[in-house]
Biotite code that builds the C-alpha atoms (Angstrom):
import biotite.structure as struc

atoms = struc.array([
    struc.Atom([203.694, 321.027, 20.590], chain_id="A", res_id=1, res_name="MET", atom_name="CA", element="C"),
    struc.Atom([206.879, 320.298, 18.658], chain_id="A", res_id=2, res_name="GLY", atom_name="CA", element="C"),
    struc.Atom([204.699, 319.078, 15.830], chain_id="A", res_id=3, res_name="TRP", atom_name="CA", element="C"),
    struc.Atom([204.450, 322.603, 14.391], chain_id="A", res_id=4, res_name="PHE", atom_name="CA", element="C"),
    struc.Atom([207.944, 323.797, 15.327], chain_id="A", res_id=5, res_name="THR", atom_name="CA", element="C"),
    struc.Atom([209.806, 324.372, 12.072], chain_id="A", res_id=6, res_name="THR", atom_name="CA", element="C"),
    struc.Atom([213.047, 325.994, 13.192], chain_id="A", res_id=7, res_name="THR", atom_name="CA", element="C"),
    struc.Atom([215.211, 323.080, 12.073], chain_id="A", res_id=8, res_name="GLU", atom_name="CA", element="C"),
    struc.Atom([213.281, 322.719, 8.813], chain_id="A", res_id=9, res_name="VAL", atom_name="CA", element="C"),
    struc.Atom([213.689, 326.404, 7.983], chain_id="A", res_id=10, res_name="ASP", atom_name="CA", element="C"),
    struc.Atom([217.393, 326.292, 8.792], chain_id="A", res_id=11, res_name="ARG", atom_name="CA", element="C"),
    struc.Atom([217.884, 323.199, 6.630], chain_id="A", res_id=12, res_name="PHE", atom_name="CA", element="C"),
    struc.Atom([215.898, 324.668, 3.720], chain_id="A", res_id=13, res_name="ALA", atom_name="CA", element="C"),
    struc.Atom([217.954, 327.863, 3.798], chain_id="A", res_id=14, res_name="ASP", atom_name="CA", element="C"),
    struc.Atom([221.253, 325.978, 3.888], chain_id="A", res_id=15, res_name="SER", atom_name="CA", element="C"),
    struc.Atom([220.134, 323.649, 1.089], chain_id="A", res_id=16, res_name="LEU", atom_name="CA", element="C"),
    struc.Atom([219.205, 326.555, -1.172], chain_id="A", res_id=17, res_name="VAL", atom_name="CA", element="C"),
    struc.Atom([222.443, 328.392, -0.360], chain_id="A", res_id=18, res_name="ALA", atom_name="CA", element="C"),
    struc.Atom([224.450, 325.272, -1.185], chain_id="A", res_id=19, res_name="ASP", atom_name="CA", element="C"),
    struc.Atom([222.523, 324.816, -4.435], chain_id="A", res_id=20, res_name="MET", atom_name="CA", element="C"),
    struc.Atom([223.146, 328.422, -5.460], chain_id="A", res_id=21, res_name="MET", atom_name="CA", element="C"),
    struc.Atom([226.844, 328.021, -4.767], chain_id="A", res_id=22, res_name="LYS", atom_name="CA", element="C"),
    struc.Atom([227.199, 324.728, -6.654], chain_id="A", res_id=23, res_name="ARG", atom_name="CA", element="C"),
    struc.Atom([224.880, 325.445, -9.595], chain_id="A", res_id=24, res_name="VAL", atom_name="CA", element="C"),
    struc.Atom([223.914, 329.121, -9.946], chain_id="A", res_id=25, res_name="PRO", atom_name="CA", element="C"),
    struc.Atom([220.655, 329.802, -11.810], chain_id="A", res_id=26, res_name="PRO", atom_name="CA", element="C"),
    struc.Atom([222.497, 331.324, -14.762], chain_id="A", res_id=27, res_name="THR", atom_name="CA", element="C"),
    struc.Atom([224.567, 328.178, -15.269], chain_id="A", res_id=28, res_name="SER", atom_name="CA", element="C"),
    struc.Atom([221.484, 326.101, -16.124], chain_id="A", res_id=29, res_name="LEU", atom_name="CA", element="C"),
    struc.Atom([221.122, 327.820, -19.472], chain_id="A", res_id=30, res_name="SER", atom_name="CA", element="C"),
    struc.Atom([224.784, 327.365, -20.361], chain_id="A", res_id=31, res_name="GLU", atom_name="CA", element="C"),
    struc.Atom([225.687, 324.435, -22.566], chain_id="A", res_id=32, res_name="ALA", atom_name="CA", element="C"),
    struc.Atom([228.949, 323.944, -20.696], chain_id="A", res_id=33, res_name="ARG", atom_name="CA", element="C"),
    struc.Atom([227.214, 322.893, -17.479], chain_id="A", res_id=34, res_name="THR", atom_name="CA", element="C"),
    struc.Atom([228.336, 319.301, -17.251], chain_id="A", res_id=35, res_name="SER", atom_name="CA", element="C"),
    struc.Atom([226.386, 316.275, -16.152], chain_id="A", res_id=36, res_name="SER", atom_name="CA", element="C"),
    struc.Atom([229.292, 315.514, -13.812], chain_id="A", res_id=37, res_name="LYS", atom_name="CA", element="C"),
    struc.Atom([228.636, 318.800, -12.010], chain_id="A", res_id=38, res_name="ARG", atom_name="CA", element="C"),
    struc.Atom([224.926, 317.968, -11.658], chain_id="A", res_id=39, res_name="PHE", atom_name="CA", element="C"),
    struc.Atom([225.771, 314.448, -10.526], chain_id="A", res_id=40, res_name="GLY", atom_name="CA", element="C"),
    struc.Atom([228.024, 315.726, -7.762], chain_id="A", res_id=41, res_name="ARG", atom_name="CA", element="C"),
    struc.Atom([225.467, 318.325, -6.696], chain_id="A", res_id=42, res_name="MET", atom_name="CA", element="C"),
    struc.Atom([222.737, 315.702, -6.581], chain_id="A", res_id=43, res_name="THR", atom_name="CA", element="C"),
    struc.Atom([224.888, 313.340, -4.540], chain_id="A", res_id=44, res_name="GLU", atom_name="CA", element="C"),
    struc.Atom([225.834, 315.962, -1.946], chain_id="A", res_id=45, res_name="VAL", atom_name="CA", element="C"),
    struc.Atom([222.339, 317.416, -1.577], chain_id="A", res_id=46, res_name="LEU", atom_name="CA", element="C"),
    struc.Atom([220.786, 313.928, -1.410], chain_id="A", res_id=47, res_name="SER", atom_name="CA", element="C"),
    struc.Atom([223.166, 312.956, 1.389], chain_id="A", res_id=48, res_name="ASP", atom_name="CA", element="C"),
    struc.Atom([222.263, 316.132, 3.283], chain_id="A", res_id=49, res_name="GLN", atom_name="CA", element="C"),
    struc.Atom([218.537, 315.498, 2.836], chain_id="A", res_id=50, res_name="ALA", atom_name="CA", element="C"),
    struc.Atom([218.808, 311.877, 4.007], chain_id="A", res_id=51, res_name="ARG", atom_name="CA", element="C"),
    struc.Atom([220.837, 312.872, 7.067], chain_id="A", res_id=52, res_name="ALA", atom_name="CA", element="C"),
    struc.Atom([218.329, 315.584, 7.963], chain_id="A", res_id=53, res_name="PHE", atom_name="CA", element="C"),
    struc.Atom([215.375, 313.211, 7.549], chain_id="A", res_id=54, res_name="ALA", atom_name="CA", element="C"),
    struc.Atom([216.964, 310.481, 9.675], chain_id="A", res_id=55, res_name="ARG", atom_name="CA", element="C"),
    struc.Atom([217.907, 312.886, 12.441], chain_id="A", res_id=56, res_name="GLU", atom_name="CA", element="C"),
    struc.Atom([214.722, 314.968, 12.618], chain_id="A", res_id=57, res_name="HIS", atom_name="CA", element="C"),
    struc.Atom([212.031, 312.572, 11.291], chain_id="A", res_id=58, res_name="ARG", atom_name="CA", element="C"),
    struc.Atom([209.903, 315.419, 9.895], chain_id="A", res_id=59, res_name="PRO", atom_name="CA", element="C"),
    struc.Atom([206.147, 314.897, 9.944], chain_id="A", res_id=60, res_name="ASN", atom_name="CA", element="C"),
    struc.Atom([204.031, 315.727, 6.892], chain_id="A", res_id=61, res_name="PHE", atom_name="CA", element="C"),
    struc.Atom([203.540, 319.348, 8.017], chain_id="A", res_id=62, res_name="TYR", atom_name="CA", element="C"),
    struc.Atom([207.301, 319.864, 8.277], chain_id="A", res_id=63, res_name="LYS", atom_name="CA", element="C"),
    struc.Atom([207.930, 318.145, 4.934], chain_id="A", res_id=64, res_name="ARG", atom_name="CA", element="C"),
    struc.Atom([205.357, 320.434, 3.319], chain_id="A", res_id=65, res_name="ALA", atom_name="CA", element="C"),
    struc.Atom([207.027, 323.437, 4.942], chain_id="A", res_id=66, res_name="ARG", atom_name="CA", element="C"),
    struc.Atom([210.414, 322.290, 3.655], chain_id="A", res_id=67, res_name="LEU", atom_name="CA", element="C"),
    struc.Atom([209.127, 321.857, 0.114], chain_id="A", res_id=68, res_name="GLY", atom_name="CA", element="C"),
    struc.Atom([207.348, 325.187, 0.087], chain_id="A", res_id=69, res_name="ASN", atom_name="CA", element="C"),
    struc.Atom([210.310, 327.093, 1.497], chain_id="A", res_id=70, res_name="ARG", atom_name="CA", element="C"),
    struc.Atom([212.792, 325.517, -0.926], chain_id="A", res_id=71, res_name="VAL", atom_name="CA", element="C"),
    struc.Atom([210.469, 325.976, -3.901], chain_id="A", res_id=72, res_name="LYS", atom_name="CA", element="C"),
    struc.Atom([209.907, 329.683, -3.312], chain_id="A", res_id=73, res_name="TRP", atom_name="CA", element="C"),
    struc.Atom([213.553, 330.381, -2.499], chain_id="A", res_id=74, res_name="ALA", atom_name="CA", element="C"),
    struc.Atom([214.661, 328.739, -5.752], chain_id="A", res_id=75, res_name="LEU", atom_name="CA", element="C"),
    struc.Atom([212.019, 330.618, -7.749], chain_id="A", res_id=76, res_name="LYS", atom_name="CA", element="C"),
    struc.Atom([213.102, 333.921, -6.201], chain_id="A", res_id=77, res_name="GLU", atom_name="CA", element="C"),
    struc.Atom([216.731, 333.079, -6.995], chain_id="A", res_id=78, res_name="ALA", atom_name="CA", element="C"),
    struc.Atom([215.825, 332.803, -10.671], chain_id="A", res_id=79, res_name="GLY", atom_name="CA", element="C"),
    struc.Atom([215.863, 329.058, -11.326], chain_id="A", res_id=80, res_name="TYR", atom_name="CA", element="C"),
    struc.Atom([213.562, 327.878, -14.163], chain_id="A", res_id=81, res_name="PRO", atom_name="CA", element="C"),
    struc.Atom([210.110, 326.743, -13.050], chain_id="A", res_id=82, res_name="GLU", atom_name="CA", element="C"),
    struc.Atom([210.462, 323.214, -14.440], chain_id="A", res_id=83, res_name="ALA", atom_name="CA", element="C"),
    struc.Atom([213.764, 322.744, -12.604], chain_id="A", res_id=84, res_name="PHE", atom_name="CA", element="C"),
    struc.Atom([212.289, 324.081, -9.347], chain_id="A", res_id=85, res_name="VAL", atom_name="CA", element="C"),
    struc.Atom([209.268, 321.774, -9.546], chain_id="A", res_id=86, res_name="ASP", atom_name="CA", element="C"),
    struc.Atom([211.364, 318.704, -10.342], chain_id="A", res_id=87, res_name="ALA", atom_name="CA", element="C"),
    struc.Atom([213.939, 319.464, -7.640], chain_id="A", res_id=88, res_name="PHE", atom_name="CA", element="C"),
    struc.Atom([211.306, 320.102, -4.980], chain_id="A", res_id=89, res_name="THR", atom_name="CA", element="C"),
    struc.Atom([209.388, 316.937, -5.818], chain_id="A", res_id=90, res_name="THR", atom_name="CA", element="C"),
    struc.Atom([212.541, 314.818, -5.671], chain_id="A", res_id=91, res_name="GLU", atom_name="CA", element="C"),
    struc.Atom([213.645, 316.458, -2.414], chain_id="A", res_id=92, res_name="LEU", atom_name="CA", element="C"),
    struc.Atom([210.360, 315.789, -0.619], chain_id="A", res_id=93, res_name="ILE", atom_name="CA", element="C"),
    struc.Atom([210.207, 312.227, -1.934], chain_id="A", res_id=94, res_name="THR", atom_name="CA", element="C"),
    struc.Atom([213.751, 311.600, -0.719], chain_id="A", res_id=95, res_name="LEU", atom_name="CA", element="C"),
    struc.Atom([213.060, 313.096, 2.719], chain_id="A", res_id=96, res_name="VAL", atom_name="CA", element="C"),
    struc.Atom([209.830, 311.133, 3.066], chain_id="A", res_id=97, res_name="THR", atom_name="CA", element="C"),
    struc.Atom([211.456, 307.809, 2.205], chain_id="A", res_id=98, res_name="VAL", atom_name="CA", element="C"),
    struc.Atom([214.478, 308.465, 4.428], chain_id="A", res_id=99, res_name="ALA", atom_name="CA", element="C"),
    struc.Atom([212.307, 309.519, 7.383], chain_id="A", res_id=100, res_name="ALA", atom_name="CA", element="C"),
    struc.Atom([210.213, 306.342, 7.110], chain_id="A", res_id=101, res_name="LYS", atom_name="CA", element="C"),
    struc.Atom([213.229, 304.048, 6.813], chain_id="A", res_id=102, res_name="GLY", atom_name="CA", element="C"),
])
């Protein structure tokens, strides 16, 4: 019955959101001084974490949906813009899906 067990997914989602908030706080997205270098580094680190998680845990589609939903709502509650949240969540789930299959 491990198919519905989401402990690892929840833990990963929480750590991913915490890392995102530390690296790029929601208020920094509206600032013109937020550099593309900063976003590039954030993307690289979070992508590596997502790939490692997907390879280790091989989440099924239920767990990937849980991950996306948990990350999406946590980012919305943290105050990130809706367009950013949607784009980030879509990219995250795509990355996890591809990494888990490969």
